[in-house]
Structure formats: structure tokens, C-alpha cells
C-alpha positions in Angstrom: 110.4 121.6 99.0 111.2 120.9 102.6 113.8 118.6 104.2 112.5 116.7 107.2 114.9 115.1 109.7 113.4 112.7 112.3 114.9 110.6 115.1 113.0 107.4 115.5 113.3 104.1 117.3 115.2 101.5 115.1 112.4 99.0 115.8 109.8 101.2 114.2 111.8 102.0 111.0 110.1 99.4 108.8 106.6 100.6 109.8 107.5 104.3 109.1 109.2 103.5 105.8 106.2 101.5 104.6 103.8 104.3 105.5 105.9 106.9 103.8 106.2 104.8 100.7 102.4 104.4 100.5 102.1 108.2 100.7 104.6 108.6 97.9 107.7 109.7 99.9 111.0 108.0 100.0 113.7 108.2 102.7 116.9 109.6 101.3 119.1 108.8 104.2 119.1 106.6 107.3 121.8 106.6 110.0 122.0 104.7 113.2 122.7 106.8 116.2 125.2 105.0 118.5 125.4 107.3 121.5 121.8 108.3 122.4 121.1 110.1 125.6 117.5 108.7 125.7 117.1 105.9 128.2 114.5 103.2 128.6 112.6 102.9 131.9 114.5 101.8 134.9 114.1 98.3 136.0 114.6 96.8 139.4 114.1 97.8 143.0 115.2 101.2 144.2 115.9 100.0 147.8 118.8 97.6 148.2 118.7 96.2 144.6 120.2 96.9 141.3 118.7 99.3 138.9 119.3 98.5 135.2 119.3 101.4 132.7 119.6 100.8 129.0 119.6 103.2 126.1 117.0 103.0 123.3 118.5 102.2 119.9 117.7 105.2 117.7 118.0 106.1 114.0 117.9 109.4 112.1 116.0 109.5 108.8 115.9 112.3 106.3 113.4 112.9 103.5 112.3 115.7 101.2 108.7 116.6 100.7 
């Protein structure tokens, strides 16, 4: 048996959970990561404008296969 830990986008959790369930695997733990260092693309102008940077909401899932 192997334990797998994966960090995924929160928005894709339902898709991944459904795919794993169809393959016969269940997620044993899901935690939302609050302080992620992964950022979305910068928006705005670099010259004389504001540049908005936002973090991507992430979750950590664990399963045993």
C-alpha cells in the first residue's frame, strides 16, 4: 500500500474526487491550504498602472492505494 499526497486547486476537487471514486479509490483526508505561495497570472499594465496578484486557492488531499 502507498500513501499519496497531492496539492490541487480547490475548484478541481469535485472532478478529481469523482474520477478517483470511479476507479475505486477514496480520499481519506482533504485540507484547505490557506497560505499558498502559488500565484495566479498578473493582471494589468506594467507601465504606470496597477498590477494585481492573487493567490490560487489550494487543497491537499491524501489517499491510500
